[in-house]
Structure formats: structure tokens, C-alpha cells
PDB file of N, CA, C and O in Angstrom:
ATOM      1  N   MET A   1       2.094 -26.953  -7.420  1.00  0.00           N
ATOM      2  CA  MET A   1       0.652 -26.913  -7.586  1.00  0.00           C
ATOM      3  C   MET A   1       0.310 -26.947  -9.071  1.00  0.00           C
ATOM      4  O   MET A   1       0.989 -26.321  -9.885  1.00  0.00           O
ATOM      5  N   GLN A   2      -0.727 -27.666  -9.414  1.00  0.00           N
ATOM      6  CA  GLN A   2      -1.153 -27.769 -10.794  1.00  0.00           C
ATOM      7  C   GLN A   2      -1.737 -26.437 -11.260  1.00  0.00           C
ATOM      8  O   GLN A   2      -2.430 -25.750 -10.510  1.00  0.00           O
ATOM      9  N   SER A   3      -1.445 -26.091 -12.500  1.00  0.00           N
ATOM     10  CA  SER A   3      -1.932 -24.842 -13.066  1.00  0.00           C
ATOM     11  C   SER A   3      -3.464 -24.858 -13.142  1.00  0.00           C
ATOM     12  O   SER A   3      -4.079 -25.858 -13.513  1.00  0.00           O
ATOM     13  N   LEU A   4      -4.043 -23.736 -12.782  1.00  0.00           N
ATOM     14  CA  LEU A   4      -5.506 -23.615 -12.817  1.00  0.00           C
ATOM     15  C   LEU A   4      -5.978 -23.474 -14.260  1.00  0.00           C
ATOM     16  O   LEU A   4      -5.350 -22.782 -15.062  1.00  0.00           O
ATOM     17  N   ASP A   5      -7.071 -24.124 -14.578  1.00  0.00           N
ATOM     18  CA  ASP A   5      -7.648 -24.093 -15.911  1.00  0.00           C
ATOM     19  C   ASP A   5      -8.295 -22.738 -16.179  1.00  0.00           C
ATOM     20  O   ASP A   5      -9.051 -22.233 -15.349  1.00  0.00           O
ATOM     21  N   ALA A   6      -7.998 -22.149 -17.337  1.00  0.00           N
ATOM     22  CA  ALA A   6      -8.512 -20.824 -17.691  1.00  0.00           C
ATOM     23  C   ALA A   6     -10.040 -20.805 -17.721  1.00  0.00           C
ATOM     24  O   ALA A   6     -10.648 -19.817 -17.310  1.00  0.00           O
ATOM     25  N   LYS A   7     -10.666 -21.877 -18.198  1.00  0.00           N
ATOM     26  CA  LYS A   7     -12.130 -21.918 -18.244  1.00  0.00           C
ATOM     27  C   LYS A   7     -12.713 -21.899 -16.835  1.00  0.00           C
ATOM     28  O   LYS A   7     -13.707 -21.217 -16.587  1.00  0.00           O
ATOM     29  N   GLU A   8     -12.111 -22.636 -15.918  1.00  0.00           N
ATOM     30  CA  GLU A   8     -12.590 -22.647 -14.533  1.00  0.00           C
ATOM     31  C   GLU A   8     -12.484 -21.251 -13.912  1.00  0.00           C
ATOM     32  O   GLU A   8     -13.396 -20.798 -13.220  1.00  0.00           O
ATOM     33  N   ILE A   9     -11.369 -20.586 -14.168  1.00  0.00           N
ATOM     34  CA  ILE A   9     -11.181 -19.231 -13.634  1.00  0.00           C
ATOM     35  C   ILE A   9     -12.207 -18.292 -14.250  1.00  0.00           C
ATOM     36  O   ILE A   9     -12.833 -17.502 -13.543  1.00  0.00           O
ATOM     37  N   ALA A  10     -12.381 -18.376 -15.568  1.00  0.00           N
ATOM     38  CA  ALA A  10     -13.352 -17.514 -16.254  1.00  0.00           C
ATOM     39  C   ALA A  10     -14.756 -17.724 -15.690  1.00  0.00           C
ATOM     40  O   ALA A  10     -15.503 -16.764 -15.499  1.00  0.00           O
ATOM     41  N   ASP A  11     -15.105 -18.966 -15.428  1.00  0.00           N
ATOM     42  CA  ASP A  11     -16.422 -19.256 -14.849  1.00  0.00           C
ATOM     43  C   ASP A  11     -16.567 -18.607 -13.475  1.00  0.00           C
ATOM     44  O   ASP A  11     -17.620 -18.051 -13.161  1.00  0.00           O
ATOM     45  N   LYS A  12     -15.516 -18.673 -12.651  1.00  0.00           N
ATOM     46  CA  LYS A  12     -15.551 -18.054 -11.319  1.00  0.00           C
ATOM     47  C   LYS A  12     -15.748 -16.546 -11.431  1.00  0.00           C
ATOM     48  O   LYS A  12     -16.523 -15.954 -10.680  1.00  0.00           O
ATOM     49  N   LEU A  13     -15.039 -15.929 -12.379  1.00  0.00           N
ATOM     50  CA  LEU A  13     -15.172 -14.481 -12.569  1.00  0.00           C
ATOM     51  C   LEU A  13     -16.603 -14.123 -12.969  1.00  0.00           C
ATOM     52  O   LEU A  13     -17.201 -13.204 -12.408  1.00  0.00           O
ATOM     53  N   ARG A  14     -17.139 -14.848 -13.934  1.00  0.00           N
ATOM     54  CA  ARG A  14     -18.506 -14.568 -14.402  1.00  0.00           C
ATOM     55  C   ARG A  14     -19.534 -14.778 -13.299  1.00  0.00           C
ATOM     56  O   ARG A  14     -20.478 -14.000 -13.165  1.00  0.00           O
ATOM     57  N   GLU A  15     -19.346 -15.842 -12.500  1.00  0.00           N
ATOM     58  CA  GLU A  15     -20.280 -16.120 -11.402  1.00  0.00           C
ATOM     59  C   GLU A  15     -20.335 -14.958 -10.411  1.00  0.00           C
ATOM     60  O   GLU A  15     -21.361 -14.723  -9.773  1.00  0.00           O
ATOM     61  N   ARG A  16     -19.226 -14.238 -10.290  1.00  0.00           N
ATOM     62  CA  ARG A  16     -19.161 -13.114  -9.346  1.00  0.00           C
ATOM     63  C   ARG A  16     -19.450 -11.777 -10.024  1.00  0.00           C
ATOM     64  O   ARG A  16     -19.322 -10.720  -9.405  1.00  0.00           O
ATOM     65  N   GLY A  17     -19.838 -11.828 -11.292  1.00  0.00           N
ATOM     66  CA  GLY A  17     -20.225 -10.609 -11.997  1.00  0.00           C
ATOM     67  C   GLY A  17     -19.075  -9.819 -12.584  1.00  0.00           C
ATOM     68  O   GLY A  17     -19.241  -8.649 -12.929  1.00  0.00           O
ATOM     69  N   LEU A  18     -17.907 -10.439 -12.704  1.00  0.00           N
ATOM     70  CA  LEU A  18     -16.761  -9.739 -13.287  1.00  0.00           C
ATOM     71  C   LEU A  18     -16.607 -10.109 -14.756  1.00  0.00           C
ATOM     72  O   LEU A  18     -16.855 -11.243 -15.165  1.00  0.00           O
ATOM     73  N   ARG A  19     -16.195  -9.126 -15.524  1.00  0.00           N
ATOM     74  CA  ARG A  19     -15.861  -9.366 -16.920  1.00  0.00           C
ATOM     75  C   ARG A  19     -14.556 -10.152 -16.967  1.00  0.00           C
ATOM     76  O   ARG A  19     -13.652  -9.905 -16.169  1.00  0.00           O
ATOM     77  N   VAL A  20     -14.456 -11.085 -17.886  1.00  0.00           N
ATOM     78  CA  VAL A  20     -13.252 -11.903 -18.017  1.00  0.00           C
ATOM     79  C   VAL A  20     -12.255 -11.175 -18.915  1.00  0.00           C
ATOM     80  O   VAL A  20     -12.548 -10.880 -20.074  1.00  0.00           O
ATOM     81  N   THR A  21     -11.071 -10.888 -18.366  1.00  0.00           N
ATOM     82  CA  THR A  21      -9.995 -10.258 -19.136  1.00  0.00           C
ATOM     83  C   THR A  21      -8.717 -11.059 -18.916  1.00  0.00           C
ATOM     84  O   THR A  21      -8.587 -11.768 -17.918  1.00  0.00           O
ATOM     85  N   ALA A  22      -7.788 -10.946 -19.836  1.00  0.00           N
ATOM     86  CA  ALA A  22      -6.513 -11.659 -19.703  1.00  0.00           C
ATOM     87  C   ALA A  22      -5.777 -11.260 -18.419  1.00  0.00           C
ATOM     88  O   ALA A  22      -5.262 -12.139 -17.729  1.00  0.00           O
ATOM     89  N   PRO A  23      -5.708  -9.958 -18.070  1.00  0.00           N
ATOM     90  CA  PRO A  23      -5.039  -9.609 -16.817  1.00  0.00           C
ATOM     91  C   PRO A  23      -5.725 -10.204 -15.586  1.00  0.00           C
ATOM     92  O   PRO A  23      -5.039 -10.659 -14.671  1.00  0.00           O
ATOM     93  N   ARG A  24      -7.043 -10.213 -15.540  1.00  0.00           N
ATOM     94  CA  ARG A  24      -7.734 -10.789 -14.379  1.00  0.00           C
ATOM     95  C   ARG A  24      -7.465 -12.288 -14.270  1.00  0.00           C
ATOM     96  O   ARG A  24      -7.233 -12.803 -13.177  1.00  0.00           O
ATOM     97  N   LEU A  25      -7.496 -12.982 -15.399  1.00  0.00           N
ATOM     98  CA  LEU A  25      -7.184 -14.405 -15.387  1.00  0.00           C
ATOM     99  C   LEU A  25      -5.768 -14.638 -14.865  1.00  0.00           C
ATOM    100  O   LEU A  25      -5.548 -15.502 -14.016  1.00  0.00           O
ATOM    101  N   ALA A  26      -4.818 -13.871 -15.373  1.00  0.00           N
ATOM    102  CA  ALA A  26      -3.414 -14.049 -14.995  1.00  0.00           C
ATOM    103  C   ALA A  26      -3.159 -13.678 -13.532  1.00  0.00           C
ATOM    104  O   ALA A  26      -2.406 -14.362 -12.839  1.00  0.00           O
ATOM    105  N   VAL A  27      -3.785 -12.597 -13.063  1.00  0.00           N
ATOM    106  CA  VAL A  27      -3.609 -12.172 -11.668  1.00  0.00           C
ATOM    107  C   VAL A  27      -4.210 -13.210 -10.727  1.00  0.00           C
ATOM    108  O   VAL A  27      -3.584 -13.568  -9.729  1.00  0.00           O
ATOM    109  N   TYR A  28      -5.391 -13.692 -11.020  1.00  0.00           N
ATOM    110  CA  TYR A  28      -6.015 -14.707 -10.170  1.00  0.00           C
ATOM    111  C   TYR A  28      -5.149 -15.963 -10.119  1.00  0.00           C
ATOM    112  O   TYR A  28      -4.891 -16.509  -9.047  1.00  0.00           O
ATOM    113  N   ARG A  29      -4.707 -16.410 -11.283  1.00  0.00           N
ATOM    114  CA  ARG A  29      -3.877 -17.617 -11.349  1.00  0.00           C
ATOM    115  C   ARG A  29      -2.585 -17.421 -10.559  1.00  0.00           C
ATOM    116  O   ARG A  29      -2.187 -18.305  -9.800  1.00  0.00           O
ATOM    117  N   ALA A  30      -1.929 -16.281 -10.726  1.00  0.00           N
ATOM    118  CA  ALA A  30      -0.669 -16.017 -10.020  1.00  0.00           C
ATOM    119  C   ALA A  30      -0.881 -15.990  -8.512  1.00  0.00           C
ATOM    120  O   ALA A  30      -0.109 -16.588  -7.763  1.00  0.00           O
ATOM    121  N   ALA A  31      -1.917 -15.306  -8.071  1.00  0.00           N
ATOM    122  CA  ALA A  31      -2.175 -15.196  -6.632  1.00  0.00           C
ATOM    123  C   ALA A  31      -2.468 -16.565  -6.019  1.00  0.00           C
ATOM    124  O   ALA A  31      -2.085 -16.828  -4.879  1.00  0.00           O
ATOM    125  N   ARG A  32      -3.135 -17.422  -6.758  1.00  0.00           N
ATOM    126  CA  ARG A  32      -3.485 -18.753  -6.237  1.00  0.00           C
ATOM    127  C   ARG A  32      -2.331 -19.746  -6.331  1.00  0.00           C
ATOM    128  O   ARG A  32      -2.216 -20.637  -5.489  1.00  0.00           O
ATOM    129  N   GLU A  33      -1.472 -19.605  -7.348  1.00  0.00           N
ATOM    130  CA  GLU A  33      -0.429 -20.605  -7.568  1.00  0.00           C
ATOM    131  C   GLU A  33       0.908 -20.287  -6.908  1.00  0.00           C
ATOM    132  O   GLU A  33       1.684 -21.199  -6.621  1.00  0.00           O
ATOM    133  N   LEU A  34       1.190 -19.013  -6.664  1.00  0.00           N
ATOM    134  CA  LEU A  34       2.459 -18.676  -6.016  1.00  0.00           C
ATOM    135  C   LEU A  34       2.438 -19.173  -4.572  1.00  0.00           C
ATOM    136  O   LEU A  34       1.385 -19.164  -3.934  1.00  0.00           O
ATOM    137  N   PRO A  35       3.581 -19.605  -4.053  1.00  0.00           N
ATOM    138  CA  PRO A  35       3.603 -20.146  -2.688  1.00  0.00           C
ATOM    139  C   PRO A  35       3.350 -19.075  -1.633  1.00  0.00           C
ATOM    140  O   PRO A  35       3.669 -17.901  -1.820  1.00  0.00           O
ATOM    141  N   GLY A  36       2.771 -19.512  -0.530  1.00  0.00           N
ATOM    142  CA  GLY A  36       2.517 -18.603   0.591  1.00  0.00           C
ATOM    143  C   GLY A  36       1.461 -17.579   0.239  1.00  0.00           C
ATOM    144  O   GLY A  36       0.499 -17.864  -0.474  1.00  0.00           O
ATOM    145  N   HIS A  37       1.663 -16.390   0.754  1.00  0.00           N
ATOM    146  CA  HIS A  37       0.778 -15.259   0.477  1.00  0.00           C
ATOM    147  C   HIS A  37       1.603 -14.232  -0.281  1.00  0.00           C
ATOM    148  O   HIS A  37       2.284 -13.412   0.335  1.00  0.00           O
ATOM    149  N   PRO A  38       1.552 -14.262  -1.631  1.00  0.00           N
ATOM    150  CA  PRO A  38       2.410 -13.374  -2.414  1.00  0.00           C
ATOM    151  C   PRO A  38       2.003 -11.908  -2.294  1.00  0.00           C
ATOM    152  O   PRO A  38       0.837 -11.584  -2.068  1.00  0.00           O
ATOM    153  N   ASP A  39       3.000 -11.025  -2.454  1.00  0.00           N
ATOM    154  CA  ASP A  39       2.718  -9.593  -2.481  1.00  0.00           C
ATOM    155  C   ASP A  39       2.492  -9.155  -3.927  1.00  0.00           C
ATOM    156  O   ASP A  39       2.597  -9.958  -4.854  1.00  0.00           O
ATOM    157  N   VAL A  40       2.185  -7.886  -4.104  1.00  0.00           N
ATOM    158  CA  VAL A  40       1.863  -7.368  -5.437  1.00  0.00           C
ATOM    159  C   VAL A  40       3.036  -7.529  -6.398  1.00  0.00           C
ATOM    160  O   VAL A  40       2.841  -7.867  -7.566  1.00  0.00           O
ATOM    161  N   GLU A  41       4.246  -7.290  -5.917  1.00  0.00           N
ATOM    162  CA  GLU A  41       5.409  -7.394  -6.796  1.00  0.00           C
ATOM    163  C   GLU A  41       5.597  -8.811  -7.326  1.00  0.00           C
ATOM    164  O   GLU A  41       5.900  -8.997  -8.505  1.00  0.00           O
ATOM    165  N   ALA A  42       5.421  -9.806  -6.470  1.00  0.00           N
ATOM    166  CA  ALA A  42       5.557 -11.196  -6.913  1.00  0.00           C
ATOM    167  C   ALA A  42       4.456 -11.552  -7.913  1.00  0.00           C
ATOM    168  O   ALA A  42       4.706 -12.220  -8.917  1.00  0.00           O
ATOM    169  N   ILE A  43       3.249 -11.102  -7.626  1.00  0.00           N
ATOM    170  CA  ILE A  43       2.134 -11.367  -8.539  1.00  0.00           C
ATOM    171  C   ILE A  43       2.378 -10.670  -9.880  1.00  0.00           C
ATOM    172  O   ILE A  43       2.180 -11.268 -10.938  1.00  0.00           O
ATOM    173  N   ALA A  44       2.808  -9.410  -9.835  1.00  0.00           N
ATOM    174  CA  ALA A  44       3.061  -8.662 -11.066  1.00  0.00           C
ATOM    175  C   ALA A  44       4.155  -9.322 -11.899  1.00  0.00           C
ATOM    176  O   ALA A  44       4.043  -9.393 -13.123  1.00  0.00           O
ATOM    177  N   ALA A  45       5.207  -9.801 -11.250  1.00  0.00           N
ATOM    178  CA  ALA A  45       6.302 -10.461 -11.981  1.00  0.00           C
ATOM    179  C   ALA A  45       5.784 -11.712 -12.689  1.00  0.00           C
ATOM    180  O   ALA A  45       6.140 -11.974 -13.838  1.00  0.00           O
ATOM    181  N   ARG A  46       4.953 -12.474 -12.007  1.00  0.00           N
ATOM    182  CA  ARG A  46       4.394 -13.692 -12.609  1.00  0.00           C
ATOM    183  C   ARG A  46       3.467 -13.348 -13.769  1.00  0.00           C
ATOM    184  O   ARG A  46       3.501 -14.005 -14.810  1.00  0.00           O
ATOM    185  N   VAL A  47       2.637 -12.320 -13.591  1.00  0.00           N
ATOM    186  CA  VAL A  47       1.711 -11.905 -14.647  1.00  0.00           C
ATOM    187  C   VAL A  47       2.495 -11.433 -15.878  1.00  0.00           C
ATOM    188  O   VAL A  47       2.137 -11.764 -17.008  1.00  0.00           O
ATOM    189  N   ARG A  48       3.552 -10.671 -15.658  1.00  0.00           N
ATOM    190  CA  ARG A  48       4.370 -10.200 -16.783  1.00  0.00           C
ATOM    191  C   ARG A  48       5.054 -11.364 -17.497  1.00  0.00           C
ATOM    192  O   ARG A  48       5.214 -11.334 -18.718  1.00  0.00           O
ATOM    193  N   ALA A  49       5.455 -12.383 -16.747  1.00  0.00           N
ATOM    194  CA  ALA A  49       6.051 -13.566 -17.371  1.00  0.00           C
ATOM    195  C   ALA A  49       5.033 -14.284 -18.254  1.00  0.00           C
ATOM    196  O   ALA A  49       5.387 -14.861 -19.282  1.00  0.00           O
ATOM    197  N   ASP A  50       3.769 -14.241 -17.842  1.00  0.00           N
ATOM    198  CA  ASP A  50       2.700 -14.902 -18.604  1.00  0.00           C
ATOM    199  C   ASP A  50       2.188 -14.064 -19.770  1.00  0.00           C
ATOM    200  O   ASP A  50       1.943 -14.591 -20.856  1.00  0.00           O
ATOM    201  N   LEU A  51       2.027 -12.752 -19.548  1.00  0.00           N
ATOM    202  CA  LEU A  51       1.361 -11.904 -20.543  1.00  0.00           C
ATOM    203  C   LEU A  51       2.267 -10.915 -21.267  1.00  0.00           C
ATOM    204  O   LEU A  51       1.898 -10.394 -22.319  1.00  0.00           O
ATOM    205  N   GLY A  52       3.430 -10.656 -20.721  1.00  0.00           N
ATOM    206  CA  GLY A  52       4.269  -9.603 -21.281  1.00  0.00           C
ATOM    207  C   GLY A  52       4.078  -8.333 -20.473  1.00  0.00           C
ATOM    208  O   GLY A  52       4.002  -8.389 -19.245  1.00  0.00           O
ATOM    209  N   SER A  53       4.000  -7.217 -21.120  1.00  0.00           N
ATOM    210  CA  SER A  53       3.920  -5.926 -20.455  1.00  0.00           C
ATOM    211  C   SER A  53       2.538  -5.686 -19.834  1.00  0.00           C
ATOM    212  O   SER A  53       1.532  -5.587 -20.536  1.00  0.00           O
ATOM    213  N   VAL A  54       2.520  -5.594 -18.501  1.00  0.00           N
ATOM    214  CA  VAL A  54       1.306  -5.263 -17.762  1.00  0.00           C
ATOM    215  C   VAL A  54       1.714  -4.278 -16.676  1.00  0.00           C
ATOM    216  O   VAL A  54       2.688  -4.508 -15.959  1.00  0.00           O
ATOM    217  N   SER A  55       0.976  -3.186 -16.554  1.00  0.00           N
ATOM    218  CA  SER A  55       1.351  -2.173 -15.564  1.00  0.00           C
ATOM    219  C   SER A  55       1.042  -2.649 -14.147  1.00  0.00           C
ATOM    220  O   SER A  55       0.163  -3.482 -13.928  1.00  0.00           O
ATOM    221  N   THR A  56       1.779  -2.103 -13.207  1.00  0.00           N
ATOM    222  CA  THR A  56       1.526  -2.403 -11.806  1.00  0.00           C
ATOM    223  C   THR A  56       0.126  -1.939 -11.421  1.00  0.00           C
ATOM    224  O   THR A  56      -0.543  -2.596 -10.624  1.00  0.00           O
ATOM    225  N   GLN A  57      -0.324  -0.814 -11.976  1.00  0.00           N
ATOM    226  CA  GLN A  57      -1.671  -0.316 -11.688  1.00  0.00           C
ATOM    227  C   GLN A  57      -2.729  -1.314 -12.136  1.00  0.00           C
ATOM    228  O   GLN A  57      -3.725  -1.509 -11.440  1.00  0.00           O
ATOM    229  N   THR A  58      -2.531  -1.944 -13.280  1.00  0.00           N
ATOM    230  CA  THR A  58      -3.475  -2.960 -13.752  1.00  0.00           C
ATOM    231  C   THR A  58      -3.534  -4.124 -12.774  1.00  0.00           C
ATOM    232  O   THR A  58      -4.611  -4.645 -12.488  1.00  0.00           O
ATOM    233  N   VAL A  59      -2.380  -4.530 -12.261  1.00  0.00           N
ATOM    234  CA  VAL A  59      -2.344  -5.623 -11.287  1.00  0.00           C
ATOM    235  C   VAL A  59      -3.109  -5.219 -10.028  1.00  0.00           C
ATOM    236  O   VAL A  59      -3.909  -5.999  -9.511  1.00  0.00           O
ATOM    237  N   TYR A  60      -2.866  -3.997  -9.531  1.00  0.00           N
ATOM    238  CA  TYR A  60      -3.610  -3.509  -8.360  1.00  0.00           C
ATOM    239  C   TYR A  60      -5.114  -3.479  -8.635  1.00  0.00           C
ATOM    240  O   TYR A  60      -5.909  -3.890  -7.790  1.00  0.00           O
ATOM    241  N   ASP A  61      -5.501  -2.995  -9.810  1.00  0.00           N
ATOM    242  CA  ASP A  61      -6.932  -2.928 -10.155  1.00  0.00           C
ATOM    243  C   ASP A  61      -7.559  -4.322 -10.176  1.00  0.00           C
ATOM    244  O   ASP A  61      -8.669  -4.517  -9.681  1.00  0.00           O
ATOM    245  N   CYS A  62      -6.848  -5.281 -10.747  1.00  0.00           N
ATOM    246  CA  CYS A  62      -7.349  -6.652 -10.791  1.00  0.00           C
ATOM    247  C   CYS A  62      -7.460  -7.226  -9.384  1.00  0.00           C
ATOM    248  O   CYS A  62      -8.466  -7.852  -9.049  1.00  0.00           O
ATOM    249  N   LEU A  63      -6.443  -7.021  -8.562  1.00  0.00           N
ATOM    250  CA  LEU A  63      -6.478  -7.523  -7.189  1.00  0.00           C
ATOM    251  C   LEU A  63      -7.639  -6.906  -6.406  1.00  0.00           C
ATOM    252  O   LEU A  63      -8.312  -7.590  -5.634  1.00  0.00           O
ATOM    253  N   ARG A  64      -7.864  -5.614  -6.611  1.00  0.00           N
ATOM    254  CA  ARG A  64      -8.966  -4.931  -5.929  1.00  0.00           C
ATOM    255  C   ARG A  64     -10.307  -5.541  -6.343  1.00  0.00           C
ATOM    256  O   ARG A  64     -11.161  -5.801  -5.497  1.00  0.00           O
ATOM    257  N   ALA A  65     -10.487  -5.766  -7.641  1.00  0.00           N
ATOM    258  CA  ALA A  65     -11.740  -6.339  -8.142  1.00  0.00           C
ATOM    259  C   ALA A  65     -11.931  -7.766  -7.638  1.00  0.00           C
ATOM    260  O   ALA A  65     -13.029  -8.129  -7.217  1.00  0.00           O
ATOM    261  N   LEU A  66     -10.894  -8.568  -7.675  1.00  0.00           N
ATOM    262  CA  LEU A  66     -10.988  -9.965  -7.244  1.00  0.00           C
ATOM    263  C   LEU A  66     -11.234 -10.070  -5.741  1.00  0.00           C
ATOM    264  O   LEU A  66     -11.939 -10.969  -5.282  1.00  0.00           O
ATOM    265  N   THR A  67     -10.650  -9.150  -4.982  1.00  0.00           N
ATOM    266  CA  THR A  67     -10.860  -9.130  -3.538  1.00  0.00           C
ATOM    267  C   THR A  67     -12.278  -8.656  -3.206  1.00  0.00           C
ATOM    268  O   THR A  67     -12.918  -9.190  -2.301  1.00  0.00           O
ATOM    269  N   ALA A  68     -12.759  -7.661  -3.935  1.00  0.00           N
ATOM    270  CA  ALA A  68     -14.091  -7.097  -3.674  1.00  0.00           C
ATOM    271  C   ALA A  68     -15.201  -8.131  -3.832  1.00  0.00           C
ATOM    272  O   ALA A  68     -16.215  -8.060  -3.138  1.00  0.00           O
ATOM    273  N   VAL A  69     -15.018  -9.094  -4.740  1.00  0.00           N
ATOM    274  CA  VAL A  69     -16.057 -10.104  -4.962  1.00  0.00           C
ATOM    275  C   VAL A  69     -15.768 -11.403  -4.208  1.00  0.00           C
ATOM    276  O   VAL A  69     -16.488 -12.389  -4.369  1.00  0.00           O
ATOM    277  N   GLY A  70     -14.718 -11.405  -3.389  1.00  0.00           N
ATOM    278  CA  GLY A  70     -14.434 -12.551  -2.538  1.00  0.00           C
ATOM    279  C   GLY A  70     -13.656 -13.688  -3.169  1.00  0.00           C
ATOM    280  O   GLY A  70     -13.571 -14.769  -2.587  1.00  0.00           O
ATOM    281  N   LEU A  71     -13.085 -13.469  -4.347  1.00  0.00           N
ATOM    282  CA  LEU A  71     -12.285 -14.531  -4.968  1.00  0.00           C
ATOM    283  C   LEU A  71     -10.888 -14.620  -4.367  1.00  0.00           C
ATOM    284  O   LEU A  71     -10.273 -15.686  -4.378  1.00  0.00           O
ATOM    285  N   LEU A  72     -10.392 -13.521  -3.850  1.00  0.00           N
ATOM    286  CA  LEU A  72      -9.097 -13.497  -3.170  1.00  0.00           C
ATOM    287  C   LEU A  72      -9.268 -12.813  -1.824  1.00  0.00           C
ATOM    288  O   LEU A  72     -10.183 -12.014  -1.624  1.00  0.00           O
ATOM    289  N   GLY A  73      -8.384 -13.139  -0.923  1.00  0.00           N
ATOM    290  CA  GLY A  73      -8.335 -12.455   0.360  1.00  0.00           C
ATOM    291  C   GLY A  73      -7.112 -11.568   0.409  1.00  0.00           C
ATOM    292  O   GLY A  73      -6.138 -11.809  -0.304  1.00  0.00           O
ATOM    293  N   ARG A  74      -7.152 -10.549   1.239  1.00  0.00           N
ATOM    294  CA  ARG A  74      -6.032  -9.623   1.378  1.00  0.00           C
ATOM    295  C   ARG A  74      -5.675  -9.529   2.856  1.00  0.00           C
ATOM    296  O   ARG A  74      -6.548  -9.347   3.705  1.00  0.00           O
ATOM    297  N   ILE A  75      -4.391  -9.654   3.152  1.00  0.00           N
ATOM    298  CA  ILE A  75      -3.912  -9.462   4.518  1.00  0.00           C
ATOM    299  C   ILE A  75      -2.849  -8.384   4.503  1.00  0.00           C
ATOM    300  O   ILE A  75      -2.120  -8.232   3.523  1.00  0.00           O
ATOM    301  N   GLU A  76      -2.763  -7.639   5.590  1.00  0.00           N
ATOM    302  CA  GLU A  76      -1.779  -6.568   5.702  1.00  0.00           C
ATOM    303  C   GLU A  76      -0.979  -6.748   6.987  1.00  0.00           C
ATOM    304  O   GLU A  76      -1.317  -6.160   8.014  1.00  0.00           O
ATOM    305  N   PRO A  77       0.093  -7.566   6.938  1.00  0.00           N
ATOM    306  CA  PRO A  77       0.917  -7.741   8.116  1.00  0.00           C
ATOM    307  C   PRO A  77       1.580  -6.413   8.505  1.00  0.00           C
ATOM    308  O   PRO A  77       1.954  -5.625   7.637  1.00  0.00           O
ATOM    309  N   ALA A  78       1.721  -6.175   9.794  1.00  0.00           N
ATOM    310  CA  ALA A  78       2.341  -4.934  10.279  1.00  0.00           C
ATOM    311  C   ALA A  78       3.726  -4.773   9.682  1.00  0.00           C
ATOM    312  O   ALA A  78       4.559  -5.676   9.759  1.00  0.00           O
ATOM    313  N   GLY A  79       3.966  -3.602   9.080  1.00  0.00           N
ATOM    314  CA  GLY A  79       5.277  -3.283   8.532  1.00  0.00           C
ATOM    315  C   GLY A  79       5.615  -3.981   7.230  1.00  0.00           C
ATOM    316  O   GLY A  79       6.759  -3.921   6.780  1.00  0.00           O
ATOM    317  N   SER A  80       4.648  -4.642   6.615  1.00  0.00           N
ATOM    318  CA  SER A  80       4.881  -5.357   5.355  1.00  0.00           C
ATOM    319  C   SER A  80       3.840  -4.933   4.331  1.00  0.00           C
ATOM    320  O   SER A  80       2.774  -4.428   4.682  1.00  0.00           O
ATOM    321  N   PRO A  81       4.168  -5.149   3.038  1.00  0.00           N
ATOM    322  CA  PRO A  81       3.160  -4.838   2.018  1.00  0.00           C
ATOM    323  C   PRO A  81       1.990  -5.823   2.093  1.00  0.00           C
ATOM    324  O   PRO A  81       2.114  -6.912   2.653  1.00  0.00           O
ATOM    325  N   ALA A  82       0.869  -5.425   1.527  1.00  0.00           N
ATOM    326  CA  ALA A  82      -0.311  -6.291   1.492  1.00  0.00           C
ATOM    327  C   ALA A  82       0.030  -7.583   0.763  1.00  0.00           C
ATOM    328  O   ALA A  82       0.824  -7.599  -0.177  1.00  0.00           O
ATOM    329  N   ARG A  83      -0.584  -8.651   1.215  1.00  0.00           N
ATOM    330  CA  ARG A  83      -0.394  -9.974   0.617  1.00  0.00           C
ATOM    331  C   ARG A  83      -1.744 -10.572   0.290  1.00  0.00           C
ATOM    332  O   ARG A  83      -2.754 -10.252   0.916  1.00  0.00           O
ATOM    333  N   TYR A  84      -1.744 -11.450  -0.707  1.00  0.00           N
ATOM    334  CA  TYR A  84      -3.006 -12.020  -1.197  1.00  0.00           C
ATOM    335  C   TYR A  84      -2.990 -13.535  -1.142  1.00  0.00           C
ATOM    336  O   TYR A  84      -3.972 -14.177  -1.517  1.00  0.00           O
TER     337      TYR A  84
END
């Protein structure tokens, strides 16, 4: 999949009333570009590869914010971690 443009992502965040931050950009991009429905660990690993040191809590906070405004969806398969 082609990498998502940072300006396009930033525009989506602003349209939904979210402040644009590097972690939010990276989390959104990772969740959209990773194959299938990635879990938090896969998203966090991708974000760390892009940004360096980012806490797991920051990734959860970003996912919560992006899900709350409808930019990402969250599924919770029985017996598995949440996926986005």
C-alpha cells in the first residue's frame, strides 16, 4: 500500500477537531497501512520505527482519540487483543 501523505492525514485530524501531533500522524498511518487489522503491539512497533521512542500509553491514547472521532474502527475478537 502506498504511504499516506502527512498533509492529508493532518487535514483529516483537523476536520475531526483533533490537534495534529507526530504520534497521532504516525499511529493513524500505521493503523491504515499495516496489513489486516493490526493490534496495539504491531502499531506501536511501526510507530517506534518511524518516530523512535514512543510509549505504549501514547499509542493507546492516540488510538482512543482517533477511534472516538471515527477515523479508525476498533474490533475486539473473542480471546484476542483489540484490533484497529
